[in-house]
TORKOL-4160 file (C-alpha; in steps of 0.2 Angstrom, whole numbers, padded with zeros to 4 digits, m for minus):
293
<pt num="1" X="0000" Y="0000" Z="0000"/>
<pt num="2" X="0007" Y="0017" Z="m0005"/>
<pt num="3" X="0006" Y="0027" Z="0011"/>
<pt num="4" X="0010" Y="0043" Z="0002"/>
<pt num="5" X="m0006" Y="0044" Z="m0007"/>
<pt num="6" X="m0022" Y="0052" Z="m0001"/>
<pt num="7" X="m0040" Y="0054" Z="m0008"/>
<pt num="8" X="m0039" Y="0073" Z="m0012"/>
<pt num="9" X="m0057" Y="0073" Z="m0017"/>
<pt num="10" X="m0063" Y="0067" Z="0001"/>
<pt num="11" X="m0051" Y="0080" Z="0009"/>
<pt num="12" X="m0057" Y="0094" Z="m0002"/>
<pt num="13" X="m0075" Y="0090" Z="0002"/>
<pt num="14" X="m0071" Y="0089" Z="0021"/>
<pt num="15" X="m0062" Y="0106" Z="0020"/>
<pt num="16" X="m0077" Y="0114" Z="0011"/>
<pt num="17" X="m0089" Y="0107" Z="0023"/>
<pt num="18" X="m0079" Y="0115" Z="0037"/>
<pt num="19" X="m0077" Y="0131" Z="0028"/>
<pt num="20" X="m0058" Y="0130" Z="0028"/>
<pt num="21" X="m0044" Y="0132" Z="0015"/>
<pt num="22" X="m0035" Y="0117" Z="0008"/>
<pt num="23" X="m0017" Y="0119" Z="0001"/>
<pt num="24" X="m0010" Y="0103" Z="m0006"/>
<pt num="25" X="0008" Y="0099" Z="m0010"/>
<pt num="26" X="0005" Y="0087" Z="m0024"/>
<pt num="27" X="0014" Y="0070" Z="m0022"/>
<pt num="28" X="0020" Y="0075" Z="m0005"/>
<pt num="29" X="0005" Y="0074" Z="0007"/>
<pt num="30" X="0005" Y="0059" Z="0018"/>
<pt num="31" X="m0011" Y="0050" Z="0022"/>
<pt num="32" X="m0011" Y="0055" Z="0040"/>
<pt num="33" X="m0008" Y="0074" Z="0038"/>
<pt num="34" X="m0027" Y="0078" Z="0040"/>
<pt num="35" X="m0029" Y="0070" Z="0057"/>
<pt num="36" X="m0019" Y="0082" Z="0068"/>
<pt num="37" X="m0028" Y="0098" Z="0073"/>
<pt num="38" X="m0013" Y="0109" Z="0070"/>
<pt num="39" X="m0019" Y="0123" Z="0082"/>
<pt num="40" X="m0020" Y="0112" Z="0097"/>
<pt num="41" X="m0006" Y="0100" Z="0094"/>
<pt num="42" X="0007" Y="0108" Z="0082"/>
<pt num="43" X="0019" Y="0093" Z="0085"/>
<pt num="44" X="0009" Y="0082" Z="0074"/>
<pt num="45" X="0011" Y="0093" Z="0059"/>
<pt num="46" X="0029" Y="0088" Z="0056"/>
<pt num="47" X="0039" Y="0095" Z="0041"/>
<pt num="48" X="0029" Y="0109" Z="0032"/>
<pt num="49" X="0037" Y="0102" Z="0016"/>
<pt num="50" X="0028" Y="0086" Z="0018"/>
<pt num="51" X="0011" Y="0091" Z="0024"/>
<pt num="52" X="m0004" Y="0100" Z="0018"/>
<pt num="53" X="m0010" Y="0116" Z="0027"/>
<pt num="54" X="m0028" Y="0111" Z="0033"/>
<pt num="55" X="m0038" Y="0116" Z="0048"/>
<pt num="56" X="m0054" Y="0105" Z="0050"/>
<pt num="57" X="m0055" Y="0104" Z="0069"/>
<pt num="58" X="m0057" Y="0086" Z="0076"/>
<pt num="59" X="m0048" Y="0072" Z="0067"/>
<pt num="60" X="m0058" Y="0063" Z="0054"/>
<pt num="61" X="m0052" Y="0045" Z="0053"/>
<pt num="62" X="m0064" Y="0041" Z="0039"/>
<pt num="63" X="m0052" Y="0049" Z="0027"/>
<pt num="64" X="m0041" Y="0033" Z="0030"/>
<pt num="65" X="m0055" Y="0021" Z="0025"/>
<pt num="66" X="m0052" Y="0025" Z="0006"/>
<pt num="67" X="m0033" Y="0023" Z="0008"/>
<pt num="68" X="m0025" Y="0015" Z="0023"/>
<pt num="69" X="m0039" Y="0003" Z="0028"/>
<pt num="70" X="m0047" Y="0000" Z="0011"/>
<pt num="71" X="m0042" Y="m0018" Z="0011"/>
<pt num="72" X="m0049" Y="m0022" Z="0028"/>
<pt num="73" X="m0067" Y="m0014" Z="0026"/>
<pt num="74" X="m0081" Y="m0026" Z="0026"/>
<pt num="75" X="m0071" Y="m0040" Z="0034"/>
<pt num="76" X="m0074" Y="m0048" Z="0051"/>
<pt num="77" X="m0066" Y="m0061" Z="0062"/>
<pt num="78" X="m0049" Y="m0069" Z="0057"/>
<pt num="79" X="m0050" Y="m0061" Z="0039"/>
<pt num="80" X="m0051" Y="m0044" Z="0047"/>
<pt num="81" X="m0037" Y="m0048" Z="0059"/>
<pt num="82" X="m0026" Y="m0055" Z="0045"/>
<pt num="83" X="m0030" Y="m0039" Z="0034"/>
<pt num="84" X="m0026" Y="m0027" Z="0048"/>
<pt num="85" X="m0010" Y="m0037" Z="0052"/>
<pt num="86" X="m0004" Y="m0034" Z="0034"/>
<pt num="87" X="m0008" Y="m0016" Z="0034"/>
<pt num="88" X="0000" Y="m0011" Z="0051"/>
<pt num="89" X="0015" Y="m0022" Z="0048"/>
<pt num="90" X="0019" Y="m0017" Z="0030"/>
<pt num="91" X="0017" Y="0002" Z="0034"/>
<pt num="92" X="0028" Y="0002" Z="0049"/>
<pt num="93" X="0043" Y="0008" Z="0040"/>
<pt num="94" X="0050" Y="0018" Z="0055"/>
<pt num="95" X="0057" Y="0007" Z="0069"/>
<pt num="96" X="0065" Y="0014" Z="0084"/>
<pt num="97" X="0079" Y="0008" Z="0096"/>
<pt num="98" X="0075" Y="0008" Z="0114"/>
<pt num="99" X="0086" Y="0023" Z="0117"/>
<pt num="100" X="0076" Y="0033" Z="0104"/>
<pt num="101" X="0060" Y="0029" Z="0113"/>
<pt num="102" X="0064" Y="0042" Z="0127"/>
<pt num="103" X="0063" Y="0057" Z="0115"/>
<pt num="104" X="0049" Y="0049" Z="0105"/>
<pt num="105" X="0038" Y="0048" Z="0121"/>
<pt num="106" X="0042" Y="0066" Z="0125"/>
<pt num="107" X="0032" Y="0070" Z="0108"/>
<pt num="108" X="0019" Y="0057" Z="0108"/>
<pt num="109" X="0014" Y="0060" Z="0126"/>
<pt num="110" X="0016" Y="0078" Z="0128"/>
<pt num="111" X="0005" Y="0087" Z="0139"/>
<pt num="112" X="m0007" Y="0098" Z="0128"/>
<pt num="113" X="m0007" Y="0111" Z="0142"/>
<pt num="114" X="0012" Y="0111" Z="0145"/>
<pt num="115" X="0024" Y="0107" Z="0131"/>
<pt num="116" X="0038" Y="0105" Z="0144"/>
<pt num="117" X="0029" Y="0090" Z="0151"/>
<pt num="118" X="0022" Y="0073" Z="0147"/>
<pt num="119" X="0007" Y="0064" Z="0154"/>
<pt num="120" X="0010" Y="0048" Z="0164"/>
<pt num="121" X="m0001" Y="0034" Z="0160"/>
<pt num="122" X="m0007" Y="0026" Z="0176"/>
<pt num="123" X="m0005" Y="0041" Z="0188"/>
<pt num="124" X="m0011" Y="0055" Z="0176"/>
<pt num="125" X="0002" Y="0066" Z="0182"/>
<pt num="126" X="0010" Y="0080" Z="0171"/>
<pt num="127" X="0029" Y="0079" Z="0174"/>
<pt num="128" X="0044" Y="0087" Z="0166"/>
<pt num="129" X="0050" Y="0079" Z="0150"/>
<pt num="130" X="0068" Y="0080" Z="0157"/>
<pt num="131" X="0063" Y="0070" Z="0174"/>
<pt num="132" X="0066" Y="0053" Z="0167"/>
<pt num="133" X="0078" Y="0039" Z="0172"/>
<pt num="134" X="0079" Y="0027" Z="0186"/>
<pt num="135" X="0076" Y="0037" Z="0201"/>
<pt num="136" X="0060" Y="0034" Z="0211"/>
<pt num="137" X="0052" Y="0050" Z="0206"/>
<pt num="138" X="0058" Y="0049" Z="0188"/>
<pt num="139" X="0047" Y="0043" Z="0174"/>
<pt num="140" X="0053" Y="0028" Z="0163"/>
<pt num="141" X="0046" Y="0018" Z="0148"/>
<pt num="142" X="0032" Y="0007" Z="0153"/>
<pt num="143" X="0028" Y="m0008" Z="0142"/>
<pt num="144" X="0009" Y="m0010" Z="0143"/>
<pt num="145" X="0011" Y="m0027" Z="0135"/>
<pt num="146" X="0024" Y="m0033" Z="0148"/>
<pt num="147" X="0039" Y="m0038" Z="0138"/>
<pt num="148" X="0041" Y="m0054" Z="0149"/>
<pt num="149" X="0024" Y="m0060" Z="0141"/>
<pt num="150" X="0033" Y="m0068" Z="0126"/>
<pt num="151" X="0050" Y="m0063" Z="0131"/>
<pt num="152" X="0053" Y="m0050" Z="0118"/>
<pt num="153" X="0065" Y="m0039" Z="0128"/>
<pt num="154" X="0069" Y="m0022" Z="0122"/>
<pt num="155" X="0077" Y="m0025" Z="0105"/>
<pt num="156" X="0069" Y="m0016" Z="0090"/>
<pt num="157" X="0052" Y="m0024" Z="0087"/>
<pt num="158" X="0038" Y="m0026" Z="0100"/>
<pt num="159" X="0050" Y="m0020" Z="0114"/>
<pt num="160" X="0051" Y="m0003" Z="0106"/>
<pt num="161" X="0034" Y="m0001" Z="0098"/>
<pt num="162" X="0027" Y="0016" Z="0102"/>
<pt num="163" X="0009" Y="0010" Z="0101"/>
<pt num="164" X="0011" Y="0001" Z="0118"/>
<pt num="165" X="0025" Y="0011" Z="0126"/>
<pt num="166" X="0020" Y="0025" Z="0138"/>
<pt num="167" X="0029" Y="0036" Z="0151"/>
<pt num="168" X="0025" Y="0031" Z="0169"/>
<pt num="169" X="0033" Y="0035" Z="0186"/>
<pt num="170" X="0046" Y="0022" Z="0191"/>
<pt num="171" X="0038" Y="0017" Z="0207"/>
<pt num="172" X="0021" Y="0014" Z="0199"/>
<pt num="173" X="0029" Y="0005" Z="0184"/>
<pt num="174" X="0037" Y="m0007" Z="0196"/>
<pt num="175" X="0021" Y="m0009" Z="0205"/>
<pt num="176" X="0013" Y="m0014" Z="0189"/>
<pt num="177" X="0027" Y="m0026" Z="0185"/>
<pt num="178" X="0022" Y="m0039" Z="0172"/>
<pt num="179" X="0005" Y="m0042" Z="0179"/>
<pt num="180" X="m0010" Y="m0045" Z="0168"/>
<pt num="181" X="m0025" Y="m0033" Z="0168"/>
<pt num="182" X="m0041" Y="m0036" Z="0178"/>
<pt num="183" X="m0053" Y="m0027" Z="0189"/>
<pt num="184" X="m0050" Y="m0025" Z="0208"/>
<pt num="185" X="m0036" Y="m0024" Z="0221"/>
<pt num="186" X="m0030" Y="m0010" Z="0232"/>
<pt num="187" X="m0026" Y="0008" Z="0226"/>
<pt num="188" X="m0009" Y="0010" Z="0219"/>
<pt num="189" X="0001" Y="0023" Z="0229"/>
<pt num="190" X="0005" Y="0038" Z="0217"/>
<pt num="191" X="m0008" Y="0033" Z="0204"/>
<pt num="192" X="m0025" Y="0038" Z="0211"/>
<pt num="193" X="m0039" Y="0027" Z="0203"/>
<pt num="194" X="m0027" Y="0013" Z="0198"/>
<pt num="195" X="m0028" Y="m0003" Z="0208"/>
<pt num="196" X="m0018" Y="m0019" Z="0210"/>
<pt num="197" X="m0017" Y="m0036" Z="0218"/>
<pt num="198" X="m0006" Y="m0051" Z="0218"/>
<pt num="199" X="m0009" Y="m0056" Z="0199"/>
<pt num="200" X="m0017" Y="m0041" Z="0191"/>
<pt num="201" X="m0017" Y="m0022" Z="0188"/>
<pt num="202" X="m0032" Y="m0010" Z="0185"/>
<pt num="203" X="m0028" Y="0007" Z="0177"/>
<pt num="204" X="m0038" Y="0022" Z="0181"/>
<pt num="205" X="m0054" Y="0024" Z="0172"/>
<pt num="206" X="m0048" Y="0038" Z="0160"/>
<pt num="207" X="m0036" Y="0026" Z="0152"/>
<pt num="208" X="m0044" Y="0009" Z="0153"/>
<pt num="209" X="m0049" Y="0010" Z="0135"/>
<pt num="210" X="m0031" Y="0016" Z="0130"/>
<pt num="211" X="m0024" Y="0001" Z="0139"/>
<pt num="212" X="m0036" Y="m0011" Z="0130"/>
<pt num="213" X="m0033" Y="m0004" Z="0113"/>
<pt num="214" X="m0014" Y="m0005" Z="0115"/>
<pt num="215" X="m0015" Y="m0023" Z="0120"/>
<pt num="216" X="m0026" Y="m0028" Z="0105"/>
<pt num="217" X="m0015" Y="m0018" Z="0093"/>
<pt num="218" X="0000" Y="m0029" Z="0099"/>
<pt num="219" X="m0010" Y="m0045" Z="0096"/>
<pt num="220" X="m0013" Y="m0040" Z="0078"/>
<pt num="221" X="0004" Y="m0033" Z="0074"/>
<pt num="222" X="0014" Y="m0047" Z="0081"/>
<pt num="223" X="0008" Y="m0064" Z="0075"/>
<pt num="224" X="0024" Y="m0075" Z="0076"/>
<pt num="225" X="0033" Y="m0067" Z="0061"/>
<pt num="226" X="0047" Y="m0055" Z="0062"/>
<pt num="227" X="0056" Y="m0067" Z="0073"/>
<pt num="228" X="0045" Y="m0063" Z="0088"/>
<pt num="229" X="0032" Y="m0073" Z="0098"/>
<pt num="230" X="0014" Y="m0074" Z="0092"/>
<pt num="231" X="0006" Y="m0062" Z="0105"/>
<pt num="232" X="m0012" Y="m0065" Z="0109"/>
<pt num="233" X="m0024" Y="m0060" Z="0124"/>
<pt num="234" X="m0033" Y="m0073" Z="0133"/>
<pt num="235" X="m0046" Y="m0073" Z="0148"/>
<pt num="236" X="m0034" Y="m0078" Z="0161"/>
<pt num="237" X="m0022" Y="m0069" Z="0173"/>
<pt num="238" X="m0005" Y="m0075" Z="0179"/>
<pt num="239" X="0001" Y="m0079" Z="0162"/>
<pt num="240" X="0019" Y="m0078" Z="0167"/>
<pt num="241" X="0031" Y="m0079" Z="0152"/>
<pt num="242" X="0018" Y="m0086" Z="0140"/>
<pt num="243" X="0015" Y="m0074" Z="0125"/>
<pt num="244" X="m0002" Y="m0070" Z="0132"/>
<pt num="245" X="m0010" Y="m0057" Z="0143"/>
<pt num="246" X="m0027" Y="m0055" Z="0150"/>
<pt num="247" X="m0041" Y="m0053" Z="0154"/>
<pt num="248" X="m0048" Y="m0052" Z="0136"/>
<pt num="249" X="m0066" Y="m0050" Z="0143"/>
<pt num="250" X="m0061" Y="m0036" Z="0154"/>
<pt num="251" X="m0051" Y="m0027" Z="0140"/>
<pt num="252" X="m0066" Y="m0028" Z="0129"/>
<pt num="253" X="m0077" Y="m0020" Z="0143"/>
<pt num="254" X="m0064" Y="m0007" Z="0146"/>
<pt num="255" X="m0063" Y="m0002" Z="0127"/>
<pt num="256" X="m0082" Y="0001" Z="0127"/>
<pt num="257" X="m0082" Y="0010" Z="0144"/>
<pt num="258" X="m0068" Y="0022" Z="0139"/>
<pt num="259" X="m0069" Y="0026" Z="0120"/>
<pt num="260" X="m0054" Y="0035" Z="0111"/>
<pt num="261" X="m0052" Y="0053" Z="0117"/>
<pt num="262" X="m0042" Y="0068" Z="0109"/>
<pt num="263" X="m0026" Y="0063" Z="0118"/>
<pt num="264" X="m0026" Y="0045" Z="0112"/>
<pt num="265" X="m0031" Y="0050" Z="0094"/>
<pt num="266" X="m0018" Y="0063" Z="0093"/>
<pt num="267" X="m0005" Y="0051" Z="0100"/>
<pt num="268" X="m0010" Y="0039" Z="0086"/>
<pt num="269" X="m0007" Y="0053" Z="0073"/>
<pt num="270" X="0010" Y="0058" Z="0080"/>
<pt num="271" X="0016" Y="0040" Z="0079"/>
<pt num="272" X="0009" Y="0038" Z="0061"/>
<pt num="273" X="0016" Y="0055" Z="0055"/>
<pt num="274" X="0033" Y="0056" Z="0063"/>
<pt num="275" X="0039" Y="0039" Z="0069"/>
<pt num="276" X="0032" Y="0022" Z="0064"/>
<pt num="277" X="0020" Y="0027" Z="0050"/>
<pt num="278" X="0008" Y="0014" Z="0055"/>
<pt num="279" X="m0008" Y="0016" Z="0065"/>
<pt num="280" X="m0018" Y="0008" Z="0079"/>
<pt num="281" X="m0033" Y="0002" Z="0070"/>
<pt num="282" X="m0043" Y="0000" Z="0086"/>
<pt num="283" X="m0042" Y="0019" Z="0090"/>
<pt num="284" X="m0048" Y="0023" Z="0072"/>
<pt num="285" X="m0061" Y="0009" Z="0073"/>
<pt num="286" X="m0065" Y="0004" Z="0091"/>
<pt num="287" X="m0080" Y="m0007" Z="0084"/>
<pt num="288" X="m0067" Y="m0019" Z="0076"/>
<pt num="289" X="m0063" Y="m0025" Z="0094"/>
<pt num="290" X="m0079" Y="m0035" Z="0094"/>
<pt num="291" X="m0078" Y="m0039" Z="0075"/>
<pt num="292" X="m0062" Y="m0049" Z="0079"/>
<pt num="293" X="m0064" Y="m0055" Z="0097"/>
């Protein structure tokens, strides 16, 4: 699939409906350029030489149905999963090292109200981009799909995939550890609303859907190829080093309970435009969760 083509007719109609002016750089406009509202999140715009100048308010993911997702439309079940796997794996032309993830997270998870800070996933705290490392009050790189579940480590691949890496406080990250996801437990110190027990972790309500969609992205993206394990959610906890994570029934519930918000959509766009050039399909089409699982 040519990721540098876009349906200009759809974009023009969208711009006219919004009463905006559309300037296209012919042959240089990436398919994702329209999804980032430039006034609110300028970081998503990238290089002006490779983007159109367009202001249409909220992102319109339907513009990707004629381009990025066209081979997946109308499918369900395994056929949909297989089609999405081909799309998001072949378009992932940008792959990061683990060291490069530090700077990428400063962009993908930037606080929209304070460009010097990032938003931490489980705690919701806004913290300085520079306050990262290994000290107890620093933030570090949380693997939402715990890297021990499939033993993929931090080599370039699932261990460095931005679609499931998020900034989090060192202590809270340690408390989550490699636990599966489920409801219940005691509140996590430093992460109000997040809870944990001996074998599971429950994120705060505002990011429950984010967590679910990150896990399900990983299950579609990594299917046993690329030299890595076949990742797949199940409905259990305490999965250990098996390439599984649960509970699937709870993750599906969380995805419905907490639909994609502007922060999550913007994050998806930044990853697409500036780093990996692939998308999390469950952010663009949350209904595909039930279509596959």
